[in-house]
C-alpha positions, 0 to 999 in steps of 0.5 A: 916247217923245214927250209930249202935253198937254191933257186930251182928248188924254191921255184919248183916249191912255189909251182907245186903249191907248197905252203911257203912261210918266208923267203929270204933273198940276199941283198944285192943279188940281181941275177936274171933268174931271180926275176923268175922268183919275183914273178912267182912271189908276185903271183902268190902275194901271201908269200912274205919276202925279206932282203937279208945279208949274206951273213944271215943266209950263211948262218942258216946254211953255210953252203952254196945257197945261191943267195936264197933260202925259203921256209916251207911246209914239210914234204907230203908223204903218201901211202902206196895202198892209197896211191896205187888205186888212183894210178890205175884209176887214171889209166896209167901204166904203173912205174914205181921205184923202190929204194932199199937203204939208199943213204947217200943224200946226193944219190937220193936227190939225183934218183928223185930227179931222174924218176921225176924226169922219166914219169915214175908214178911214185918212189917208195922206201922204208922209214929206216935206212934211207937218206933224209928228206932235207934241204940237201936232198931237195937241192940235189933233186933240183926241186923235183921232189915236189913233182913226184909222190913220195911213199914211206912204208913201215915194212918194205917186204910187206909193201912189195908183196902188196904191189906184187899182188896188184899185178905189178912186175917186181924187178931188182937191179943187181950187178951180181946176176940177172938178165941184161937190163934191155932184155926185160919187158918194161912195157908192163906195170913195173916196180924197179928196186935199187939197193945201196952201193955198199950192200946192194938189195937185201936178201929178204927183198931179192927173194920177192922179185919176179926178175933180176936185171943187170948192167954189163960192166967192162974193164974190171969195174964192179958196179955203177953209181946207183943214181947213174944205174937208175938213169940207164934203167929208167930211160930204157923203160921210157924207150920201150914204152914209147916204142909200144905206144908207137906200135899201138 
């Protein structure tokens, strides 16, 4: 059991069908957004609700909890070897996001939110060197972590080789070298790899990629924040795929 906080993450958790063990709401709150939560609680009559003091919520999470905390079942974790055949079976054009050592919780949550918004089919990362899936990352994702499959893998290199052998184009986002990002063909089945801001993508993973892409930098700026770069790349994917659909 884990806890989450914030209005939007809790609404998304209820919408997704997560098991909600308990919801704590601060006494005296009457914002209009809370009526939406009460609506979902009424629909799911088995969700216990407690009205508590601000002090109790602050004891659990001394941050901007927005007057509400919920205890839920852990986030469901998938394996890409079981998930990818289902993606193909549903006649989807696979779009995967692979994270190599993204350890900042805020970047992690923001990437998940963007991925969910742009139709990414799954987010894949290693069991090691990754930001934790906790209340902070769930809050930063605005609850979008409940909308997209999350895959934890023991060996990222072997996982990438498996994905590659399944006919998916492996694209590494790196500021060091590569083609301009909009010159890459994202209309085909694609997996995009993002690395940490400090070290980038590890060399053992870079050599497995089909192509390297970059975002052009001006005014002597070395690189973008990884979550910002993620947004630029994924919305180019959306643009290209929408154009292809119109042409077809």
